[in-house]
PDB file of the backbone (N, CA, C, O) and the ligand in Angstrom, with CONECT records:
HET     ZN  A 101       1
ATOM      1  N   MET A   1     -28.124  33.854   6.042  1.00  0.00           N
ATOM      2  CA  MET A   1     -26.790  33.484   6.400  1.00  0.00           C
ATOM      3  C   MET A   1     -26.792  32.672   7.681  1.00  0.00           C
ATOM      4  O   MET A   1     -27.550  32.984   8.599  1.00  0.00           O
ATOM      5  N   PHE A   2     -25.972  31.644   7.767  1.00  0.00           N
ATOM      6  CA  PHE A   2     -25.858  30.847   8.997  1.00  0.00           C
ATOM      7  C   PHE A   2     -24.456  30.331   9.090  1.00  0.00           C
ATOM      8  O   PHE A   2     -23.745  30.220   8.091  1.00  0.00           O
ATOM      9  N   ALA A   3     -24.054  30.008  10.328  1.00  0.00           N
ATOM     10  CA  ALA A   3     -22.769  29.437  10.611  1.00  0.00           C
ATOM     11  C   ALA A   3     -22.972  27.929  10.794  1.00  0.00           C
ATOM     12  O   ALA A   3     -23.845  27.470  11.530  1.00  0.00           O
ATOM     13  N   LEU A   4     -22.148  27.213  10.108  1.00  0.00           N
ATOM     14  CA  LEU A   4     -22.178  25.767  10.250  1.00  0.00           C
ATOM     15  C   LEU A   4     -20.981  25.341  11.105  1.00  0.00           C
ATOM     16  O   LEU A   4     -19.845  25.734  10.843  1.00  0.00           O
ATOM     17  N   GLY A   5     -21.252  24.550  12.106  1.00  0.00           N
ATOM     18  CA  GLY A   5     -20.213  24.088  13.013  1.00  0.00           C
ATOM     19  C   GLY A   5     -19.315  23.035  12.302  1.00  0.00           C
ATOM     20  O   GLY A   5     -19.353  22.890  11.080  1.00  0.00           O
ATOM     21  N   PRO A   6     -18.539  22.335  13.084  1.00  0.00           N
ATOM     22  CA  PRO A   6     -17.656  21.298  12.498  1.00  0.00           C
ATOM     23  C   PRO A   6     -18.487  20.357  11.666  1.00  0.00           C
ATOM     24  O   PRO A   6     -19.528  19.847  12.079  1.00  0.00           O
ATOM     25  N   ALA A   7     -17.965  20.151  10.456  1.00  0.00           N
ATOM     26  CA  ALA A   7     -18.622  19.270   9.523  1.00  0.00           C
ATOM     27  C   ALA A   7     -17.669  18.663   8.519  1.00  0.00           C
ATOM     28  O   ALA A   7     -16.721  19.327   8.100  1.00  0.00           O
ATOM     29  N   ARG A   8     -17.883  17.458   8.131  1.00  0.00           N
ATOM     30  CA  ARG A   8     -17.088  16.857   7.116  1.00  0.00           C
ATOM     31  C   ARG A   8     -17.826  17.010   5.785  1.00  0.00           C
ATOM     32  O   ARG A   8     -19.054  16.943   5.717  1.00  0.00           O
ATOM     33  N   GLY A   9     -17.026  17.220   4.719  1.00  0.00           N
ATOM     34  CA  GLY A   9     -17.750  17.383   3.444  1.00  0.00           C
ATOM     35  C   GLY A   9     -16.812  17.741   2.328  1.00  0.00           C
ATOM     36  O   GLY A   9     -15.608  17.490   2.397  1.00  0.00           O
ATOM     37  N   THR A  10     -17.359  18.312   1.328  1.00  0.00           N
ATOM     38  CA  THR A  10     -16.564  18.689   0.139  1.00  0.00           C
ATOM     39  C   THR A  10     -16.818  20.139  -0.194  1.00  0.00           C
ATOM     40  O   THR A  10     -17.951  20.618  -0.137  1.00  0.00           O
ATOM     41  N   VAL A  11     -15.718  20.855  -0.553  1.00  0.00           N
ATOM     42  CA  VAL A  11     -15.766  22.178  -1.048  1.00  0.00           C
ATOM     43  C   VAL A  11     -15.459  22.195  -2.462  1.00  0.00           C
ATOM     44  O   VAL A  11     -14.460  21.612  -2.885  1.00  0.00           O
ATOM     45  N   VAL A  12     -16.293  22.859  -3.260  1.00  0.00           N
ATOM     46  CA  VAL A  12     -16.061  22.951  -4.707  1.00  0.00           C
ATOM     47  C   VAL A  12     -16.212  24.394  -5.056  1.00  0.00           C
ATOM     48  O   VAL A  12     -17.039  25.119  -4.502  1.00  0.00           O
ATOM     49  N   GLY A  13     -15.383  24.797  -6.000  1.00  0.00           N
ATOM     50  CA  GLY A  13     -15.519  26.230  -6.420  1.00  0.00           C
ATOM     51  C   GLY A  13     -14.599  26.596  -7.577  1.00  0.00           C
ATOM     52  O   GLY A  13     -13.949  25.776  -8.227  1.00  0.00           O
ATOM     53  N   PHE A  14     -14.613  27.832  -7.754  1.00  0.00           N
ATOM     54  CA  PHE A  14     -13.821  28.482  -8.850  1.00  0.00           C
ATOM     55  C   PHE A  14     -12.964  29.554  -8.286  1.00  0.00           C
ATOM     56  O   PHE A  14     -13.226  30.074  -7.202  1.00  0.00           O
ATOM     57  N   ARG A  15     -11.902  29.902  -9.039  1.00  0.00           N
ATOM     58  CA  ARG A  15     -11.194  31.172  -8.818  1.00  0.00           C
ATOM     59  C   ARG A  15     -11.103  31.874 -10.123  1.00  0.00           C
ATOM     60  O   ARG A  15     -10.449  31.394 -11.049  1.00  0.00           O
ATOM     61  N   PHE A  16     -11.742  33.000 -10.220  1.00  0.00           N
ATOM     62  CA  PHE A  16     -11.783  33.787 -11.442  1.00  0.00           C
ATOM     63  C   PHE A  16     -10.748  34.933 -11.373  1.00  0.00           C
ATOM     64  O   PHE A  16     -10.740  35.635 -10.362  1.00  0.00           O
ATOM     65  N   PRO A  17      -9.942  35.153 -12.295  1.00  0.00           N
ATOM     66  CA  PRO A  17      -9.030  36.296 -12.298  1.00  0.00           C
ATOM     67  C   PRO A  17      -9.808  37.613 -12.584  1.00  0.00           C
ATOM     68  O   PRO A  17     -10.905  37.556 -13.139  1.00  0.00           O
ATOM     69  N   PRO A  18      -9.280  38.740 -12.231  1.00  0.00           N
ATOM     70  CA  PRO A  18      -9.990  40.055 -12.422  1.00  0.00           C
ATOM     71  C   PRO A  18     -10.355  40.185 -13.931  1.00  0.00           C
ATOM     72  O   PRO A  18     -11.346  40.850 -14.232  1.00  0.00           O
ATOM     73  N   SER A  19      -9.654  39.624 -14.832  1.00  0.00           N
ATOM     74  CA  SER A  19     -10.008  39.842 -16.248  1.00  0.00           C
ATOM     75  C   SER A  19     -11.304  39.173 -16.595  1.00  0.00           C
ATOM     76  O   SER A  19     -11.845  39.425 -17.672  1.00  0.00           O
ATOM     77  N   CYS A  20     -11.840  38.316 -15.721  1.00  0.00           N
ATOM     78  CA  CYS A  20     -13.130  37.580 -16.005  1.00  0.00           C
ATOM     79  C   CYS A  20     -14.307  38.339 -15.361  1.00  0.00           C
ATOM     80  O   CYS A  20     -15.418  37.810 -15.319  1.00  0.00           O
ATOM     81  N   ARG A  21     -14.083  39.569 -14.860  1.00  0.00           N
ATOM     82  CA  ARG A  21     -15.220  40.294 -14.288  1.00  0.00           C
ATOM     83  C   ARG A  21     -16.328  40.413 -15.388  1.00  0.00           C
ATOM     84  O   ARG A  21     -16.040  40.755 -16.535  1.00  0.00           O
ATOM     85  N   GLY A  22     -17.525  40.136 -15.022  1.00  0.00           N
ATOM     86  CA  GLY A  22     -18.617  40.139 -15.990  1.00  0.00           C
ATOM     87  C   GLY A  22     -19.060  38.697 -16.286  1.00  0.00           C
ATOM     88  O   GLY A  22     -20.238  38.461 -16.556  1.00  0.00           O
ATOM     89  N   LEU A  23     -18.160  37.766 -16.239  1.00  0.00           N
ATOM     90  CA  LEU A  23     -18.548  36.406 -16.365  1.00  0.00           C
ATOM     91  C   LEU A  23     -18.908  35.815 -15.039  1.00  0.00           C
ATOM     92  O   LEU A  23     -19.847  35.031 -14.903  1.00  0.00           O
ATOM     93  N   ASN A  24     -18.112  36.226 -14.041  1.00  0.00           N
ATOM     94  CA  ASN A  24     -18.325  35.780 -12.684  1.00  0.00           C
ATOM     95  C   ASN A  24     -17.668  36.733 -11.754  1.00  0.00           C
ATOM     96  O   ASN A  24     -17.073  37.702 -12.226  1.00  0.00           O
ATOM     97  N   VAL A  25     -17.725  36.540 -10.465  1.00  0.00           N
ATOM     98  CA  VAL A  25     -17.090  37.362  -9.475  1.00  0.00           C
ATOM     99  C   VAL A  25     -15.609  37.068  -9.441  1.00  0.00           C
ATOM    100  O   VAL A  25     -15.229  35.908  -9.284  1.00  0.00           O
ATOM    101  N   PRO A  26     -14.779  38.034  -9.578  1.00  0.00           N
ATOM    102  CA  PRO A  26     -13.286  37.771  -9.502  1.00  0.00           C
ATOM    103  C   PRO A  26     -12.960  37.294  -8.075  1.00  0.00           C
ATOM    104  O   PRO A  26     -13.540  37.751  -7.090  1.00  0.00           O
ATOM    105  N   GLY A  27     -12.022  36.370  -8.017  1.00  0.00           N
ATOM    106  CA  GLY A  27     -11.602  35.795  -6.751  1.00  0.00           C
ATOM    107  C   GLY A  27     -12.213  34.414  -6.528  1.00  0.00           C
ATOM    108  O   GLY A  27     -12.742  33.809  -7.461  1.00  0.00           O
ATOM    109  N   TYR A  28     -12.143  33.922  -5.308  1.00  0.00           N
ATOM    110  CA  TYR A  28     -12.618  32.610  -5.026  1.00  0.00           C
ATOM    111  C   TYR A  28     -14.148  32.570  -4.824  1.00  0.00           C
ATOM    112  O   TYR A  28     -14.693  33.478  -4.196  1.00  0.00           O
ATOM    113  N   HIS A  29     -14.826  31.587  -5.315  1.00  0.00           N
ATOM    114  CA  HIS A  29     -16.266  31.396  -5.140  1.00  0.00           C
ATOM    115  C   HIS A  29     -16.394  29.935  -4.812  1.00  0.00           C
ATOM    116  O   HIS A  29     -16.254  29.069  -5.676  1.00  0.00           O
ATOM    117  N   LEU A  30     -16.672  29.661  -3.504  1.00  0.00           N
ATOM    118  CA  LEU A  30     -16.647  28.300  -2.992  1.00  0.00           C
ATOM    119  C   LEU A  30     -18.053  27.919  -2.409  1.00  0.00           C
ATOM    120  O   LEU A  30     -18.762  28.731  -1.814  1.00  0.00           O
ATOM    121  N   HIS A  31     -18.382  26.637  -2.629  1.00  0.00           N
ATOM    122  CA  HIS A  31     -19.559  26.088  -2.017  1.00  0.00           C
ATOM    123  C   HIS A  31     -19.218  24.848  -1.225  1.00  0.00           C
ATOM    124  O   HIS A  31     -18.260  24.152  -1.562  1.00  0.00           O
ATOM    125  N   PHE A  32     -19.982  24.547  -0.170  1.00  0.00           N
ATOM    126  CA  PHE A  32     -19.742  23.399   0.703  1.00  0.00           C
ATOM    127  C   PHE A  32     -20.950  22.454   0.602  1.00  0.00           C
ATOM    128  O   PHE A  32     -22.097  22.897   0.550  1.00  0.00           O
ATOM    129  N   LEU A  33     -20.659  21.118   0.574  1.00  0.00           N
ATOM    130  CA  LEU A  33     -21.745  20.112   0.705  1.00  0.00           C
ATOM    131  C   LEU A  33     -21.308  19.137   1.809  1.00  0.00           C
ATOM    132  O   LEU A  33     -20.264  18.498   1.684  1.00  0.00           O
ATOM    133  N   SER A  34     -22.058  19.022   2.839  1.00  0.00           N
ATOM    134  CA  SER A  34     -21.722  18.070   3.888  1.00  0.00           C
ATOM    135  C   SER A  34     -21.688  16.649   3.423  1.00  0.00           C
ATOM    136  O   SER A  34     -22.363  16.282   2.461  1.00  0.00           O
ATOM    137  N   GLU A  35     -20.885  15.822   4.117  1.00  0.00           N
ATOM    138  CA  GLU A  35     -20.736  14.452   3.678  1.00  0.00           C
ATOM    139  C   GLU A  35     -22.068  13.682   3.640  1.00  0.00           C
ATOM    140  O   GLU A  35     -22.264  12.786   2.820  1.00  0.00           O
ATOM    141  N   ASP A  36     -23.044  14.091   4.622  1.00  0.00           N
ATOM    142  CA  ASP A  36     -24.315  13.441   4.641  1.00  0.00           C
ATOM    143  C   ASP A  36     -25.296  14.104   3.758  1.00  0.00           C
ATOM    144  O   ASP A  36     -26.458  13.700   3.699  1.00  0.00           O
ATOM    145  N   ARG A  37     -24.869  15.108   3.073  1.00  0.00           N
ATOM    146  CA  ARG A  37     -25.657  15.895   2.073  1.00  0.00           C
ATOM    147  C   ARG A  37     -26.894  16.529   2.640  1.00  0.00           C
ATOM    148  O   ARG A  37     -27.895  16.701   1.945  1.00  0.00           O
ATOM    149  N   THR A  38     -26.820  16.901   3.988  1.00  0.00           N
ATOM    150  CA  THR A  38     -27.943  17.606   4.593  1.00  0.00           C
ATOM    151  C   THR A  38     -27.723  19.056   4.796  1.00  0.00           C
ATOM    152  O   THR A  38     -28.650  19.770   5.179  1.00  0.00           O
ATOM    153  N   SER A  39     -26.490  19.546   4.548  1.00  0.00           N
ATOM    154  CA  SER A  39     -26.255  20.953   4.722  1.00  0.00           C
ATOM    155  C   SER A  39     -25.194  21.411   3.814  1.00  0.00           C
ATOM    156  O   SER A  39     -24.424  20.613   3.280  1.00  0.00           O
ATOM    157  N   GLY A  40     -25.140  22.667   3.631  1.00  0.00           N
ATOM    158  CA  GLY A  40     -24.129  23.301   2.773  1.00  0.00           C
ATOM    159  C   GLY A  40     -24.607  24.584   2.195  1.00  0.00           C
ATOM    160  O   GLY A  40     -25.669  25.085   2.562  1.00  0.00           O
ATOM    161  N   GLY A  41     -23.809  25.146   1.260  1.00  0.00           N
ATOM    162  CA  GLY A  41     -24.107  26.386   0.612  1.00  0.00           C
ATOM    163  C   GLY A  41     -22.889  27.206   0.284  1.00  0.00           C
ATOM    164  O   GLY A  41     -21.756  26.725   0.305  1.00  0.00           O
ATOM    165  N   HIS A  42     -23.155  28.458  -0.019  1.00  0.00           N
ATOM    166  CA  HIS A  42     -22.070  29.356  -0.419  1.00  0.00           C
ATOM    167  C   HIS A  42     -21.223  29.629   0.753  1.00  0.00           C
ATOM    168  O   HIS A  42     -21.792  29.869   1.818  1.00  0.00           O
ATOM    169  N   ILE A  43     -19.914  29.625   0.698  1.00  0.00           N
ATOM    170  CA  ILE A  43     -18.981  29.860   1.766  1.00  0.00           C
ATOM    171  C   ILE A  43     -18.502  31.300   1.856  1.00  0.00           C
ATOM    172  O   ILE A  43     -17.974  31.829   0.878  1.00  0.00           O
ATOM    173  N   LEU A  44     -18.662  31.914   2.946  1.00  0.00           N
ATOM    174  CA  LEU A  44     -18.158  33.273   3.101  1.00  0.00           C
ATOM    175  C   LEU A  44     -16.844  33.285   3.902  1.00  0.00           C
ATOM    176  O   LEU A  44     -16.022  34.187   3.742  1.00  0.00           O
ATOM    177  N   ASP A  45     -16.659  32.283   4.757  1.00  0.00           N
ATOM    178  CA  ASP A  45     -15.477  32.170   5.529  1.00  0.00           C
ATOM    179  C   ASP A  45     -15.439  30.730   6.087  1.00  0.00           C
ATOM    180  O   ASP A  45     -16.486  30.135   6.345  1.00  0.00           O
ATOM    181  N   MET A  46     -14.260  30.193   6.265  1.00  0.00           N
ATOM    182  CA  MET A  46     -14.100  28.834   6.805  1.00  0.00           C
ATOM    183  C   MET A  46     -12.734  28.670   7.439  1.00  0.00           C
ATOM    184  O   MET A  46     -11.777  29.396   7.169  1.00  0.00           O
ATOM    185  N   THR A  47     -12.711  27.654   8.311  1.00  0.00           N
ATOM    186  CA  THR A  47     -11.395  27.093   8.790  1.00  0.00           C
ATOM    187  C   THR A  47     -11.387  25.644   8.490  1.00  0.00           C
ATOM    188  O   THR A  47     -12.440  25.020   8.365  1.00  0.00           O
ATOM    189  N   THR A  48     -10.183  25.079   8.369  1.00  0.00           N
ATOM    190  CA  THR A  48     -10.079  23.643   8.024  1.00  0.00           C
ATOM    191  C   THR A  48      -9.248  22.958   9.031  1.00  0.00           C
ATOM    192  O   THR A  48      -8.423  23.556   9.721  1.00  0.00           O
ATOM    193  N   ALA A  49      -9.494  21.625   9.106  1.00  0.00           N
ATOM    194  CA  ALA A  49      -8.747  20.767   9.982  1.00  0.00           C
ATOM    195  C   ALA A  49      -7.496  20.172   9.280  1.00  0.00           C
ATOM    196  O   ALA A  49      -7.242  20.405   8.098  1.00  0.00           O
ATOM    197  N   THR A  50      -6.784  19.443  10.029  1.00  0.00           N
ATOM    198  CA  THR A  50      -5.703  18.756   9.341  1.00  0.00           C
ATOM    199  C   THR A  50      -6.233  17.602   8.517  1.00  0.00           C
ATOM    200  O   THR A  50      -7.360  17.159   8.736  1.00  0.00           O
ATOM    201  N   GLY A  51      -5.457  17.108   7.583  1.00  0.00           N
ATOM    202  CA  GLY A  51      -5.867  16.016   6.725  1.00  0.00           C
ATOM    203  C   GLY A  51      -6.650  16.500   5.576  1.00  0.00           C
ATOM    204  O   GLY A  51      -7.351  15.722   4.929  1.00  0.00           O
ATOM    205  N   LEU A  52      -6.558  17.810   5.281  1.00  0.00           N
ATOM    206  CA  LEU A  52      -7.345  18.395   4.153  1.00  0.00           C
ATOM    207  C   LEU A  52      -6.683  17.950   2.834  1.00  0.00           C
ATOM    208  O   LEU A  52      -5.460  18.004   2.703  1.00  0.00           O
ATOM    209  N   ARG A  53      -7.462  17.532   1.903  1.00  0.00           N
ATOM    210  CA  ARG A  53      -6.993  17.170   0.560  1.00  0.00           C
ATOM    211  C   ARG A  53      -7.520  18.188  -0.444  1.00  0.00           C
ATOM    212  O   ARG A  53      -8.722  18.436  -0.537  1.00  0.00           O
ATOM    213  N   ILE A  54      -6.575  18.774  -1.199  1.00  0.00           N
ATOM    214  CA  ILE A  54      -6.945  19.770  -2.184  1.00  0.00           C
ATOM    215  C   ILE A  54      -6.616  19.322  -3.520  1.00  0.00           C
ATOM    216  O   ILE A  54      -5.518  18.811  -3.738  1.00  0.00           O
ATOM    217  N   GLU A  55      -7.508  19.478  -4.459  1.00  0.00           N
ATOM    218  CA  GLU A  55      -7.313  19.204  -5.906  1.00  0.00           C
ATOM    219  C   GLU A  55      -7.655  20.498  -6.652  1.00  0.00           C
ATOM    220  O   GLU A  55      -8.604  21.215  -6.333  1.00  0.00           O
ATOM    221  N   ALA A  56      -6.837  20.744  -7.645  1.00  0.00           N
ATOM    222  CA  ALA A  56      -7.061  21.982  -8.478  1.00  0.00           C
ATOM    223  C   ALA A  56      -6.880  21.623  -9.933  1.00  0.00           C
ATOM    224  O   ALA A  56      -6.095  20.739 -10.273  1.00  0.00           O
ATOM    225  N   GLN A  57      -7.595  22.299 -10.777  1.00  0.00           N
ATOM    226  CA  GLN A  57      -7.458  22.102 -12.197  1.00  0.00           C
ATOM    227  C   GLN A  57      -7.538  23.442 -12.841  1.00  0.00           C
ATOM    228  O   GLN A  57      -8.452  24.203 -12.522  1.00  0.00           O
ATOM    229  N   GLU A  58      -6.669  23.776 -13.702  1.00  0.00           N
ATOM    230  CA  GLU A  58      -6.700  25.010 -14.528  1.00  0.00           C
ATOM    231  C   GLU A  58      -7.608  24.743 -15.728  1.00  0.00           C
ATOM    232  O   GLU A  58      -7.393  23.807 -16.499  1.00  0.00           O
ATOM    233  N   ALA A  59      -8.596  25.567 -15.860  1.00  0.00           N
ATOM    234  CA  ALA A  59      -9.498  25.377 -16.986  1.00  0.00           C
ATOM    235  C   ALA A  59      -9.437  26.573 -17.978  1.00  0.00           C
ATOM    236  O   ALA A  59      -9.395  27.739 -17.586  1.00  0.00           O
ATOM    237  N   GLY A  60      -9.436  26.232 -19.213  1.00  0.00           N
ATOM    238  CA  GLY A  60      -9.421  27.312 -20.230  1.00  0.00           C
ATOM    239  C   GLY A  60     -10.769  27.503 -20.941  1.00  0.00           C
ATOM    240  O   GLY A  60     -10.866  28.172 -21.970  1.00  0.00           O
ATOM    241  N   ARG A  61     -11.793  26.893 -20.356  1.00  0.00           N
ATOM    242  CA  ARG A  61     -13.094  26.950 -20.965  1.00  0.00           C
ATOM    243  C   ARG A  61     -14.120  27.155 -19.882  1.00  0.00           C
ATOM    244  O   ARG A  61     -14.007  26.542 -18.820  1.00  0.00           O
ATOM    245  N   TYR A  62     -15.106  27.981 -20.099  1.00  0.00           N
ATOM    246  CA  TYR A  62     -16.182  28.329 -19.182  1.00  0.00           C
ATOM    247  C   TYR A  62     -17.436  28.324 -19.994  1.00  0.00           C
ATOM    248  O   TYR A  62     -17.577  29.108 -20.932  1.00  0.00           O
ATOM    249  N   GLU A  63     -18.370  27.436 -19.645  1.00  0.00           N
ATOM    250  CA  GLU A  63     -19.642  27.320 -20.419  1.00  0.00           C
ATOM    251  C   GLU A  63     -20.778  27.708 -19.575  1.00  0.00           C
ATOM    252  O   GLU A  63     -20.897  27.246 -18.440  1.00  0.00           O
ATOM    253  N   VAL A  64     -21.650  28.568 -20.096  1.00  0.00           N
ATOM    254  CA  VAL A  64     -22.839  28.990 -19.368  1.00  0.00           C
ATOM    255  C   VAL A  64     -24.014  28.541 -20.179  1.00  0.00           C
ATOM    256  O   VAL A  64     -24.087  28.803 -21.380  1.00  0.00           O
ATOM    257  N   VAL A  65     -24.955  27.853 -19.523  1.00  0.00           N
ATOM    258  CA  VAL A  65     -26.137  27.329 -20.158  1.00  0.00           C
ATOM    259  C   VAL A  65     -27.299  28.168 -19.636  1.00  0.00           C
ATOM    260  O   VAL A  65     -27.568  28.163 -18.435  1.00  0.00           O
ATOM    261  N   LEU A  66     -27.974  28.870 -20.496  1.00  0.00           N
ATOM    262  CA  LEU A  66     -29.039  29.734 -20.109  1.00  0.00           C
ATOM    263  C   LEU A  66     -30.415  29.103 -20.393  1.00  0.00           C
ATOM    264  O   LEU A  66     -30.587  28.511 -21.458  1.00  0.00           O
ATOM    265  N   PRO A  67     -31.366  29.203 -19.513  1.00  0.00           N
ATOM    266  CA  PRO A  67     -32.690  28.620 -19.775  1.00  0.00           C
ATOM    267  C   PRO A  67     -33.378  29.296 -20.996  1.00  0.00           C
ATOM    268  O   PRO A  67     -33.261  30.508 -21.177  1.00  0.00           O
ATOM    269  N   ARG A  68     -34.052  28.549 -21.779  1.00  0.00           N
ATOM    270  CA  ARG A  68     -34.737  29.082 -22.947  1.00  0.00           C
ATOM    271  C   ARG A  68     -36.246  29.064 -22.706  1.00  0.00           C
ATOM    272  O   ARG A  68     -36.734  28.460 -21.751  1.00  0.00           O
ATOM    273  N   GLY A  69     -36.947  29.719 -23.569  1.00  0.00           N
ATOM    274  CA  GLY A  69     -38.429  29.662 -23.558  1.00  0.00           C
ATOM    275  C   GLY A  69     -38.992  30.934 -23.014  1.00  0.00           C
ATOM    276  O   GLY A  69     -38.295  31.821 -22.521  1.00  0.00           O
ATOM    277  N   GLU A  70     -40.367  30.977 -23.138  1.00  0.00           N
ATOM    278  CA  GLU A  70     -41.124  32.143 -22.643  1.00  0.00           C
ATOM    279  C   GLU A  70     -40.979  32.259 -21.157  1.00  0.00           C
ATOM    280  O   GLU A  70     -40.973  31.274 -20.418  1.00  0.00           O
ATOM    281  N   GLY A  71     -40.856  33.547 -20.726  1.00  0.00           N
ATOM    282  CA  GLY A  71     -40.787  33.802 -19.377  1.00  0.00           C
ATOM    283  C   GLY A  71     -39.489  33.430 -18.638  1.00  0.00           C
ATOM    284  O   GLY A  71     -39.351  33.576 -17.424  1.00  0.00           O
ATOM    285  N   GLY A  72     -38.561  32.944 -19.452  1.00  0.00           N
ATOM    286  CA  GLY A  72     -37.275  32.525 -18.872  1.00  0.00           C
ATOM    287  C   GLY A  72     -36.232  33.668 -18.921  1.00  0.00           C
ATOM    288  O   GLY A  72     -36.534  34.840 -18.698  1.00  0.00           O
ATOM    289  N   PHE A  73     -35.035  33.264 -19.215  1.00  0.00           N
ATOM    290  CA  PHE A  73     -33.931  34.195 -19.222  1.00  0.00           C
ATOM    291  C   PHE A  73     -34.068  35.351 -20.221  1.00  0.00           C
ATOM    292  O   PHE A  73     -33.548  36.439 -19.972  1.00  0.00           O
ATOM    293  N   SER A  74     -34.767  35.129 -21.357  1.00  0.00           N
ATOM    294  CA  SER A  74     -34.913  36.081 -22.413  1.00  0.00           C
ATOM    295  C   SER A  74     -35.676  37.326 -21.844  1.00  0.00           C
ATOM    296  O   SER A  74     -35.475  38.436 -22.337  1.00  0.00           O
ATOM    297  N   ARG A  75     -36.440  37.165 -20.937  1.00  0.00           N
ATOM    298  CA  ARG A  75     -37.254  38.294 -20.422  1.00  0.00           C
ATOM    299  C   ARG A  75     -36.567  38.901 -19.130  1.00  0.00           C
ATOM    300  O   ARG A  75     -37.115  39.846 -18.562  1.00  0.00           O
ATOM    301  N   ALA A  76     -35.477  38.421 -18.696  1.00  0.00           N
ATOM    302  CA  ALA A  76     -34.758  39.005 -17.540  1.00  0.00           C
ATOM    303  C   ALA A  76     -34.290  40.359 -17.830  1.00  0.00           C
ATOM    304  O   ALA A  76     -33.867  40.621 -18.956  1.00  0.00           O
ATOM    305  N   SER A  77     -34.333  41.290 -16.855  1.00  0.00           N
ATOM    306  CA  SER A  77     -33.840  42.600 -16.956  1.00  0.00           C
ATOM    307  C   SER A  77     -32.416  42.599 -16.424  1.00  0.00           C
ATOM    308  O   SER A  77     -32.189  42.527 -15.216  1.00  0.00           O
ATOM    309  N   LEU A  78     -31.438  42.683 -17.364  1.00  0.00           N
ATOM    310  CA  LEU A  78     -30.057  42.633 -16.960  1.00  0.00           C
ATOM    311  C   LEU A  78     -29.328  43.923 -17.006  1.00  0.00           C
ATOM    312  O   LEU A  78     -28.118  43.961 -16.779  1.00  0.00           O
ATOM    313  N   GLY A  79     -30.010  44.962 -17.286  1.00  0.00           N
ATOM    314  CA  GLY A  79     -29.377  46.290 -17.469  1.00  0.00           C
ATOM    315  C   GLY A  79     -29.050  47.007 -16.166  1.00  0.00           C
ATOM    316  O   GLY A  79     -28.225  47.921 -16.172  1.00  0.00           O
ATOM    317  N   ARG A  80     -29.656  46.634 -15.068  1.00  0.00           N
ATOM    318  CA  ARG A  80     -29.467  47.341 -13.815  1.00  0.00           C
ATOM    319  C   ARG A  80     -28.075  46.987 -13.218  1.00  0.00           C
ATOM    320  O   ARG A  80     -27.655  45.831 -13.260  1.00  0.00           O
ATOM    321  N   ASP A  81     -27.395  47.970 -12.683  1.00  0.00           N
ATOM    322  CA  ASP A  81     -26.122  47.701 -12.013  1.00  0.00           C
ATOM    323  C   ASP A  81     -26.428  47.125 -10.630  1.00  0.00           C
ATOM    324  O   ASP A  81     -26.969  47.805  -9.758  1.00  0.00           O
ATOM    325  N   ARG A  82     -26.076  45.888 -10.464  1.00  0.00           N
ATOM    326  CA  ARG A  82     -26.263  45.129  -9.138  1.00  0.00           C
ATOM    327  C   ARG A  82     -24.990  44.958  -8.428  1.00  0.00           C
ATOM    328  O   ARG A  82     -24.927  44.077  -7.571  1.00  0.00           O
ATOM    329  N   SER A  83     -23.934  45.714  -8.686  1.00  0.00           N
ATOM    330  CA  SER A  83     -22.644  45.493  -8.032  1.00  0.00           C
ATOM    331  C   SER A  83     -22.822  45.742  -6.554  1.00  0.00           C
ATOM    332  O   SER A  83     -22.174  45.037  -5.779  1.00  0.00           O
ATOM    333  N   GLY A  84     -23.605  46.638  -6.097  1.00  0.00           N
ATOM    334  CA  GLY A  84     -23.759  46.882  -4.668  1.00  0.00           C
ATOM    335  C   GLY A  84     -24.400  45.720  -3.988  1.00  0.00           C
ATOM    336  O   GLY A  84     -24.000  45.335  -2.889  1.00  0.00           O
ATOM    337  N   GLU A  85     -25.382  45.158  -4.620  1.00  0.00           N
ATOM    338  CA  GLU A  85     -26.036  43.890  -4.033  1.00  0.00           C
ATOM    339  C   GLU A  85     -25.025  42.764  -3.983  1.00  0.00           C
ATOM    340  O   GLU A  85     -24.972  42.023  -3.001  1.00  0.00           O
ATOM    341  N   LEU A  86     -24.186  42.617  -5.070  1.00  0.00           N
ATOM    342  CA  LEU A  86     -23.188  41.583  -5.074  1.00  0.00           C
ATOM    343  C   LEU A  86     -22.180  41.786  -3.955  1.00  0.00           C
ATOM    344  O   LEU A  86     -21.790  40.823  -3.295  1.00  0.00           O
ATOM    345  N   GLN A  87     -21.758  43.008  -3.736  1.00  0.00           N
ATOM    346  CA  GLN A  87     -20.775  43.225  -2.624  1.00  0.00           C
ATOM    347  C   GLN A  87     -21.365  42.860  -1.300  1.00  0.00           C
ATOM    348  O   GLN A  87     -20.666  42.290  -0.462  1.00  0.00           O
ATOM    349  N   LYS A  88     -22.681  43.175  -1.057  1.00  0.00           N
ATOM    350  CA  LYS A  88     -23.324  42.804   0.122  1.00  0.00           C
ATOM    351  C   LYS A  88     -23.396  41.281   0.329  1.00  0.00           C
ATOM    352  O   LYS A  88     -23.180  40.805   1.443  1.00  0.00           O
ATOM    353  N   VAL A  89     -23.684  40.549  -0.682  1.00  0.00           N
ATOM    354  CA  VAL A  89     -23.837  39.112  -0.626  1.00  0.00           C
ATOM    355  C   VAL A  89     -22.491  38.417  -0.430  1.00  0.00           C
ATOM    356  O   VAL A  89     -22.408  37.434   0.305  1.00  0.00           O
ATOM    357  N   GLU A  90     -21.466  38.903  -1.062  1.00  0.00           N
ATOM    358  CA  GLU A  90     -20.143  38.329  -1.007  1.00  0.00           C
ATOM    359  C   GLU A  90     -19.385  38.601   0.186  1.00  0.00           C
ATOM    360  O   GLU A  90     -18.364  37.946   0.400  1.00  0.00           O
ATOM    361  N   ARG A  91     -19.786  39.534   1.024  1.00  0.00           N
ATOM    362  CA  ARG A  91     -19.036  39.934   2.212  1.00  0.00           C
ATOM    363  C   ARG A  91     -19.620  39.274   3.489  1.00  0.00           C
ATOM    364  O   ARG A  91     -19.111  39.498   4.587  1.00  0.00           O
TER     365      ARG A  91
HETATM  366 ZN    ZN A 101     -22.091  30.846  -4.404  1.00  0.00          ZN2+
END
């Protein structure tokens, strides 16, 4: 985890309602990419300056593409409850 100082760039993300738990984390999930594309990442907290432009789109479709092949997603162990780890990462 790191703090990024003042930077210009783009924030992109999703807001999933609680009914989508299991598909993604309910609430806002935002990522930042700096204008010069040298820094960014998952956003835990941010402040914004004036002149902010916000665009939003309501989507009724969510597509997940899983990697195929030997040693890929098909062998992943997904049975373990990782909610504790998720809470730690998202806070
Ligand atoms: Zn993220």
